[in-house]
C-alpha positions as a Markdown table, in Angstrom:
| # | Residue | x | y | z |
|---|---|---|---|---|
| 1 | Unk | 39.5 | -21.2 | -54.3 |
| 2 | Unk | 43.2 | -22.0 | -54.8 |
| 3 | Unk | 45.9 | -20.5 | -52.7 |
| 4 | Unk | 46.9 | -17.2 | -54.1 |
| 5 | Unk | 48.5 | -13.8 | -53.2 |
| 6 | Unk | 47.0 | -10.7 | -54.9 |
| 7 | Unk | 48.9 | -7.4 | -55.2 |
| 8 | Unk | 47.4 | -4.0 | -55.6 |
| 9 | Unk | 48.2 | -0.3 | -55.4 |
| 10 | Unk | 45.8 | 2.4 | -54.2 |
| 11 | Unk | 45.7 | 6.2 | -53.4 |
| 12 | Unk | 47.5 | 7.1 | -56.6 |
| 13 | Unk | 50.4 | 4.8 | -55.8 |
| 14 | Unk | 50.8 | 5.9 | -52.2 |
| 15 | Unk | 49.6 | 2.5 | -50.9 |
| 16 | Unk | 50.8 | -0.9 | -51.8 |
| 17 | Unk | 48.7 | -3.8 | -50.7 |
| 18 | Unk | 48.9 | -7.6 | -50.6 |
| 19 | Unk | 46.3 | -10.2 | -49.6 |
| 20 | Unk | 46.5 | -14.0 | -49.5 |
| 21 | Unk | 44.3 | -17.0 | -49.3 |
| 22 | Unk | 46.5 | -19.9 | -48.0 |
| 23 | Unk | 44.2 | -22.7 | -46.7 |
| 24 | Unk | 45.9 | -25.5 | -48.6 |
| 25 | Unk | 49.3 | -24.2 | -47.6 |
| 26 | Unk | 48.4 | -24.1 | -44.0 |
| 27 | Unk | 46.7 | -27.5 | -44.1 |
| 28 | Unk | 49.8 | -29.1 | -45.9 |
| 29 | Unk | 52.0 | -27.8 | -43.0 |
| 30 | Unk | 49.6 | -29.1 | -40.4 |
| 31 | Unk | 49.6 | -32.5 | -42.0 |
| 32 | Unk | 53.4 | -32.6 | -42.5 |
| 33 | Unk | 54.1 | -31.8 | -38.9 |
| 34 | Unk | 51.0 | -33.2 | -37.2 |
| 35 | Unk | 50.4 | -29.8 | -35.6 |
| 36 | Unk | 48.1 | -29.1 | -32.7 |
| 37 | Unk | 45.4 | -26.4 | -33.4 |
| 38 | Unk | 47.3 | -23.6 | -31.8 |
| 39 | Unk | 50.5 | -24.6 | -33.5 |
| 40 | Unk | 48.7 | -24.9 | -36.9 |
| 41 | Unk | 47.3 | -21.4 | -36.4 |
| 42 | Unk | 50.8 | -20.0 | -35.5 |
| 43 | Unk | 52.6 | -21.6 | -38.3 |
| 44 | Unk | 49.8 | -20.9 | -40.8 |
| 45 | Unk | 49.9 | -17.2 | -40.0 |
| 46 | Unk | 53.7 | -17.1 | -40.3 |
| 47 | Unk | 53.7 | -18.9 | -43.6 |
| 48 | Unk | 51.1 | -16.5 | -44.9 |
| 49 | Unk | 53.1 | -13.5 | -43.8 |
| 50 | Unk | 56.3 | -14.8 | -45.3 |
| 51 | Unk | 54.6 | -15.5 | -48.7 |
| 52 | Unk | 53.4 | -11.9 | -48.9 |
| 53 | Unk | 56.8 | -10.6 | -48.0 |
| 54 | Unk | 58.4 | -12.9 | -50.6 |
| 55 | Unk | 56.4 | -11.3 | -53.5 |
| 56 | Unk | 58.0 | -8.0 | -52.6 |
| 57 | Unk | 61.4 | -9.4 | -53.5 |
| 58 | Unk | 63.1 | -8.4 | -56.8 |
| 59 | Unk | 65.6 | -11.2 | -57.5 |
| 60 | Unk | 64.5 | -14.6 | -58.8 |
| 61 | Unk | 66.7 | -16.4 | -56.2 |
| 62 | Unk | 65.9 | -14.1 | -53.3 |
| 63 | Unk | 64.3 | -15.6 | -50.2 |
| 64 | Unk | 63.0 | -14.4 | -46.9 |
| 65 | Unk | 63.2 | -16.3 | -43.6 |
| 66 | Unk | 61.1 | -15.5 | -40.5 |
| 67 | Unk | 62.3 | -16.8 | -37.2 |
| 68 | Unk | 60.3 | -16.4 | -34.0 |
| 69 | Unk | 61.9 | -17.4 | -30.7 |
| 70 | Unk | 59.9 | -17.1 | -27.5 |
| 71 | Unk | 59.7 | -18.3 | -23.9 |
| 72 | Unk | 56.2 | -19.8 | -24.4 |
| 73 | Unk | 55.6 | -23.6 | -24.7 |
| 74 | Unk | 55.9 | -23.6 | -28.5 |
| 75 | Unk | 59.4 | -22.0 | -28.2 |
| 76 | Unk | 59.4 | -20.7 | -31.7 |
| 77 | Unk | 58.7 | -21.0 | -35.5 |
| 78 | Unk | 61.0 | -20.9 | -38.5 |
| 79 | Unk | 59.6 | -20.2 | -42.0 |
| 80 | Unk | 61.2 | -19.6 | -45.4 |
| 81 | Unk | 59.6 | -18.3 | -48.6 |
| 82 | Unk | 61.1 | -18.0 | -52.0 |
| 83 | Unk | 60.6 | -15.1 | -54.4 |
| 84 | Unk | 58.1 | -15.9 | -57.2 |
| 85 | Unk | 59.4 | -18.3 | -59.7 |
| 86 | Unk | 60.2 | -16.5 | -63.0 |
| 87 | Unk | 57.9 | -18.6 | -65.3 |
| 88 | Unk | 55.0 | -19.7 | -63.1 |
| 89 | Unk | 55.1 | -16.9 | -60.5 |
| 90 | Unk | 54.7 | -19.6 | -57.8 |
| 91 | Unk | 55.7 | -18.7 | -54.3 |
| 92 | Unk | 57.0 | -21.7 | -52.3 |
| 93 | Unk | 56.9 | -21.6 | -48.5 |
| 94 | Unk | 58.0 | -24.1 | -45.9 |
| 95 | Unk | 58.4 | -24.0 | -42.1 |
| 96 | Unk | 58.0 | -25.7 | -38.8 |
| 97 | Unk | 57.2 | -25.1 | -35.1 |
| 98 | Unk | 59.8 | -26.0 | -32.6 |
| 99 | Unk | 57.2 | -27.7 | -30.4 |
| 100 | Unk | 54.4 | -28.8 | -32.8 |
| 101 | Unk | 52.0 | -30.5 | -30.3 |
| 102 | Unk | 51.4 | -27.6 | -27.9 |
| 103 | Unk | 48.0 | -27.6 | -26.4 |
| 104 | Unk | 46.6 | -24.4 | -24.8 |
| 105 | Unk | 43.1 | -23.3 | -23.9 |
| 106 | Unk | 41.5 | -20.8 | -26.2 |
| 107 | Unk | 41.2 | -17.2 | -25.0 |
| 108 | Unk | 38.3 | -14.8 | -25.2 |
| 109 | Unk | 38.8 | -11.8 | -27.5 |
| 110 | Unk | 36.5 | -8.8 | -27.7 |
| 111 | Unk | 35.8 | -8.1 | -31.4 |
| 112 | Unk | 33.6 | -5.6 | -33.2 |
| 113 | Unk | 30.7 | -8.0 | -33.1 |
| 114 | Unk | 31.2 | -9.1 | -29.5 |
| 115 | Unk | 33.3 | -11.7 | -27.6 |
| 116 | Unk | 34.8 | -14.5 | -29.6 |
| 117 | Unk | 37.0 | -17.5 | -28.7 |
| 118 | Unk | 40.4 | -17.5 | -30.3 |
| 119 | Unk | 43.4 | -19.8 | -30.3 |
| 120 | Unk | 46.1 | -18.4 | -28.0 |
| 121 | Unk | 49.0 | -18.0 | -30.4 |
| 122 | Unk | 50.5 | -15.2 | -28.3 |
| 123 | Unk | 50.4 | -17.4 | -25.2 |
| 124 | Unk | 52.0 | -20.3 | -27.1 |
| 125 | Unk | 55.0 | -18.1 | -28.3 |
| 126 | Unk | 55.3 | -15.9 | -25.2 |
| 127 | Unk | 57.8 | -13.1 | -25.0 |
| 128 | Unk | 60.7 | -13.1 | -27.4 |
| 129 | Unk | 62.1 | -11.9 | -30.7 |
| 130 | Unk | 61.1 | -11.8 | -34.4 |
| 131 | Unk | 64.0 | -12.1 | -36.8 |
| 132 | Unk | 63.6 | -11.3 | -40.5 |
| 133 | Unk | 66.4 | -12.6 | -42.7 |
| 134 | Unk | 66.5 | -11.6 | -46.3 |
| 135 | Unk | 68.9 | -13.4 | -48.6 |
| 136 | Unk | 69.3 | -11.1 | -51.6 |
| 137 | Unk | 72.2 | -12.8 | -53.3 |
| 138 | Unk | 74.8 | -10.5 | -51.6 |
| 139 | Unk | 77.7 | -11.6 | -49.6 |
| 140 | Unk | 75.8 | -11.4 | -46.3 |
| 141 | Unk | 72.0 | -11.6 | -45.8 |
| 142 | Unk | 70.1 | -8.7 | -44.3 |
| 143 | Unk | 69.0 | -9.5 | -40.7 |
| 144 | Unk | 66.5 | -7.4 | -38.8 |
| 145 | Unk | 65.0 | -8.1 | -35.4 |
| 146 | Unk | 62.4 | -6.7 | -33.1 |
| 147 | Unk | 60.9 | -7.8 | -29.8 |
| 148 | Unk | 57.6 | -9.5 | -30.0 |
| 149 | Unk | 54.8 | -7.1 | -29.4 |
| 150 | Unk | 51.9 | -9.6 | -28.8 |
| 151 | Unk | 53.2 | -12.9 | -30.2 |
| 152 | Unk | 50.1 | -13.0 | -32.4 |
| 153 | Unk | 52.4 | -12.5 | -35.4 |
| 154 | Unk | 50.4 | -9.9 | -37.4 |
| 155 | Unk | 51.1 | -7.1 | -35.0 |
| 156 | Unk | 54.7 | -8.3 | -34.7 |
| 157 | Unk | 55.2 | -8.1 | -38.5 |
| 158 | Unk | 53.7 | -4.6 | -38.6 |
| 159 | Unk | 56.0 | -3.5 | -35.7 |
| 160 | Unk | 59.0 | -4.9 | -37.6 |
| 161 | Unk | 58.2 | -2.9 | -40.7 |
| 162 | Unk | 57.7 | 0.3 | -38.6 |
| 163 | Unk | 60.9 | -0.1 | -36.6 |
| 164 | Unk | 63.4 | -1.8 | -39.0 |
| 165 | Unk | 62.3 | -0.6 | -42.4 |
| 166 | Unk | 60.4 | 2.6 | -41.5 |
| 167 | Unk | 57.4 | 1.5 | -43.5 |
| 168 | Unk | 54.0 | 2.2 | -41.8 |
| 169 | Unk | 52.0 | -1.0 | -42.2 |
| 170 | Unk | 48.8 | -2.6 | -41.3 |
| 171 | Unk | 48.8 | -6.4 | -41.1 |
| 172 | Unk | 46.1 | -9.0 | -40.6 |
| 173 | Unk | 46.5 | -12.8 | -40.4 |
| 174 | Unk | 44.2 | -15.6 | -39.5 |
| 175 | Unk | 43.8 | -19.4 | -39.5 |
| 176 | Unk | 40.4 | -20.9 | -38.9 |
| 177 | Unk | 40.3 | -24.5 | -37.7 |
| 178 | Unk | 37.5 | -27.1 | -38.2 |
| 179 | Unk | 36.2 | -29.1 | -35.3 |
| 180 | Unk | 38.2 | -32.1 | -36.5 |
| 181 | Unk | 41.3 | -29.8 | -36.2 |
| 182 | Unk | 42.0 | -29.5 | -39.9 |
| 183 | Unk | 42.4 | -26.0 | -41.5 |
| 184 | Unk | 39.1 | -24.6 | -42.7 |
| 185 | Unk | 40.5 | -21.2 | -43.9 |
| 186 | Unk | 43.7 | -19.3 | -43.8 |
| 187 | Unk | 44.9 | -16.0 | -45.2 |
| 188 | Unk | 45.8 | -12.4 | -44.5 |
| 189 | Unk | 46.6 | -9.0 | -45.8 |
| 190 | Unk | 49.4 | -6.4 | -45.6 |
| 191 | Unk | 48.8 | -2.7 | -46.4 |
| 192 | Unk | 51.8 | -0.4 | -46.6 |
| 193 | Unk | 52.3 | 3.3 | -47.0 |
| 194 | Unk | 54.9 | 4.3 | -49.6 |
| 195 | Unk | 57.5 | 7.1 | -48.9 |
| 196 | Unk | 56.0 | 10.5 | -48.9 |
| 197 | Unk | 52.4 | 9.3 | -48.4 |
| 198 | Unk | 50.1 | 11.3 | -46.1 |
| 199 | Unk | 50.3 | 9.8 | -42.6 |
| 200 | Unk | 46.5 | 10.4 | -42.3 |
| 201 | Unk | 46.0 | 7.5 | -44.6 |
| 202 | Unk | 47.4 | 5.0 | -42.2 |
| 203 | Unk | 45.4 | 6.4 | -39.3 |
| 204 | Unk | 42.2 | 6.2 | -41.4 |
| 205 | Unk | 43.0 | 2.6 | -42.4 |
| 206 | Unk | 43.7 | 1.7 | -38.7 |
| 207 | Unk | 40.4 | 3.2 | -37.7 |
| 208 | Unk | 38.7 | 1.3 | -40.5 |
| 209 | Unk | 40.4 | -2.0 | -39.7 |
| 210 | Unk | 39.5 | -1.7 | -36.0 |
| 211 | Unk | 35.8 | -1.9 | -36.9 |
| 212 | Unk | 36.1 | -4.6 | -39.6 |
| 213 | Unk | 35.5 | -8.3 | -39.0 |
| 214 | Unk | 38.6 | -10.5 | -38.6 |
| 215 | Unk | 40.4 | -12.2 | -41.5 |
| 216 | Unk | 38.9 | -15.6 | -40.6 |
| 217 | Unk | 35.4 | -14.1 | -40.4 |
| 218 | Unk | 35.7 | -12.5 | -43.8 |
| 219 | Unk | 37.1 | -15.8 | -45.3 |
| 220 | Unk | 34.4 | -17.9 | -43.6 |
| 221 | Unk | 31.8 | -15.5 | -45.1 |
| 222 | Unk | 33.1 | -16.4 | -48.6 |
| 223 | Unk | 35.2 | -13.3 | -49.3 |
| 224 | Unk | 38.3 | -13.7 | -51.4 |
| 225 | Unk | 41.7 | -12.2 | -51.0 |
| 226 | Unk | 40.8 | -9.5 | -53.5 |
| 227 | Unk | 37.6 | -8.9 | -51.7 |
| 228 | Unk | 39.5 | -8.1 | -48.5 |
| 229 | Unk | 41.6 | -5.5 | -50.2 |
| 230 | Unk | 38.6 | -4.0 | -51.9 |
| 231 | Unk | 36.8 | -3.7 | -48.6 |
| 232 | Unk | 39.8 | -2.3 | -46.6 |
| 233 | Unk | 40.8 | 0.2 | -49.4 |
| 234 | Unk | 37.3 | 1.3 | -50.4 |
| 235 | Unk | 37.4 | 4.8 | -51.7 |
| 236 | Unk | 41.2 | 4.7 | -52.4 |
| 237 | Unk | 40.9 | 3.7 | -56.1 |
| 238 | Unk | 42.3 | 0.2 | -55.8 |
| 239 | Unk | 44.2 | -1.2 | -58.8 |
| 240 | Unk | 45.0 | -4.9 | -58.8 |
| 241 | Unk | 48.3 | -5.6 | -60.4 |
| 242 | Unk | 49.3 | -9.2 | -60.0 |
| 243 | Unk | 48.4 | -12.7 | -58.7 |
| 244 | Unk | 50.8 | -15.3 | -57.5 |
| 245 | Unk | 50.0 | -18.9 | -56.6 |
| 246 | Unk | 51.5 | -20.1 | -53.3 |
| 247 | Unk | 52.1 | -23.6 | -51.9 |
| 248 | Unk | 53.8 | -25.5 | -49.1 |
| 249 | Unk | 56.8 | -27.0 | -50.8 |
| 250 | Unk | 60.3 | -28.2 | -49.6 |
| 251 | Unk | 63.4 | -28.6 | -51.7 |
| 252 | Unk | 65.0 | -31.2 | -49.5 |
| 253 | Unk | 66.5 | -34.3 | -51.1 |
| 254 | Unk | 68.7 | -37.2 | -50.2 |
| 255 | Unk | 71.9 | -35.5 | -51.3 |
| 256 | Unk | 71.3 | -32.5 | -49.1 |
| 257 | Unk | 70.7 | -34.8 | -46.1 |
| 258 | Unk | 73.9 | -36.7 | -46.9 |
| 259 | Unk | 75.8 | -33.4 | -46.8 |
| 260 | Unk | 74.2 | -32.6 | -43.5 |
| 261 | Unk | 75.3 | -36.0 | -42.1 |
| 262 | Unk | 78.9 | -35.5 | -43.4 |
| 263 | Unk | 78.9 | -32.1 | -41.7 |
| 264 | Unk | 78.4 | -33.8 | -38.3 |
| 265 | Unk | 82.0 | -34.9 | -38.4 |
| 266 | Unk | 83.9 | -38.2 | -38.2 |
| 267 | Unk | 83.4 | -38.8 | -34.5 |
| 268 | Unk | 79.6 | -38.4 | -34.6 |
| 269 | Unk | 79.3 | -40.5 | -37.8 |
| 270 | Unk | 81.4 | -43.3 | -36.2 |
| 271 | Unk | 79.3 | -43.3 | -33.1 |
| 272 | Unk | 76.1 | -43.7 | -35.3 |
| 273 | Unk | 77.7 | -46.5 | -37.3 |
| 274 | Unk | 78.8 | -48.4 | -34.2 |
| 275 | Unk | 75.1 | -48.7 | -33.1 |
| 276 | Unk | 74.7 | -51.0 | -36.1 |
| 277 | Unk | 71.2 | -49.7 | -36.9 |
| 278 | Unk | 69.6 | -47.9 | -39.8 |
| 279 | Unk | 69.6 | -44.1 | -39.2 |
| 280 | Unk | 66.6 | -42.0 | -39.8 |
| 281 | Unk | 67.1 | -38.3 | -40.6 |
| 282 | Unk | 64.1 | -36.0 | -40.9 |
| 283 | Unk | 63.9 | -32.7 | -42.7 |
| 284 | Unk | 62.9 | -30.0 | -40.2 |
| 285 | Unk | 60.9 | -28.0 | -42.7 |
| 286 | Unk | 58.7 | -30.8 | -44.2 |
| 287 | Unk | 59.3 | -33.7 | -41.8 |
| 288 | Unk | 60.2 | -36.1 | -44.7 |
| 289 | Unk | 62.2 | -39.0 | -43.4 |
| 290 | Unk | 65.4 | -40.3 | -45.1 |
| 291 | Unk | 66.8 | -43.7 | -44.1 |
| 292 | Unk | 70.5 | -44.6 | -44.1 |
| 293 | Unk | 71.9 | -48.1 | -43.6 |
| 294 | Unk | 75.2 | -48.7 | -41.7 |
| 295 | Unk | 76.9 | -49.4 | -45.0 |
| 296 | Unk | 75.7 | -46.1 | -46.5 |
| 297 | Unk | 76.9 | -44.4 | -43.3 |
| 298 | Unk | 80.4 | -45.9 | -43.7 |
| 299 | Unk | 80.5 | -44.4 | -47.3 |
| 300 | Unk | 79.7 | -41.0 | -45.8 |
| 301 | Unk | 82.3 | -41.5 | -43.1 |
| 302 | Unk | 84.9 | -42.0 | -45.9 |
| 303 | Unk | 83.8 | -38.7 | -47.5 |
| 304 | Unk | 84.0 | -37.0 | -44.1 |
| 305 | Unk | 87.6 | -38.2 | -43.7 |
| 306 | Unk | 88.6 | -37.0 | -47.1 |
| 307 | Unk | 87.2 | -33.5 | -46.3 |
């Protein structure tokens, strides 16, 4: 099962729905950043949410960034997702946790089928703020923010939509880890009421979701992203409209890193050159390392002086 986002409508167009399977995306992020299990779960959930939000965007060059800043030991997460590429429909996502090696004990959660042990994403992020930044090609990006409700990310995304965009939403996200701390499954769903829809629909869906297994349970049982939407929206005449592949992908390159170094300014560059050592610069989003010799740094210093 490849990583994919499926889109659907239901209830005669009164509901729009998205579901995603993102195991390879979450595992690529875990490997790139050498994430602890709780950090892998947190970043995987956020990558999944951003990918589903990205397919709602209209412009080819639009992108959405989710920033979470909290007082917990992980401190925060930053994720960016691009709108689907025009030809392939591919949604590219990238992101990082500020503290990638956080270790926390699991917490017991009472689910429909009894007590289960879950990674404590909310404890890792703590209290804080979710920022949603949409770059739509205008002069200034749209920035919305809400306080974290639980820090478990799904509830926080739903709260953002309710408060900042007045869109009633139900969101589920999950990352299931193997015993060797690799990602076994990852995915999620997002159900939204369109303007003018009967509010009873969302209360019915919330009641239905409260008795359903978790996202990770459904995925571990072999259900697909489409299956999740069919189960959640049973009786609402679901119509699947589109599929988009999704992957963890970063557009960093040496030229971009050079510009970042030049932006540090003449004094900082001179100080680095005076150390007489190769300088390693890492991309925050994918952790790729770029090496610069003192001679290369001197060339960049000349460019900084010209600027």
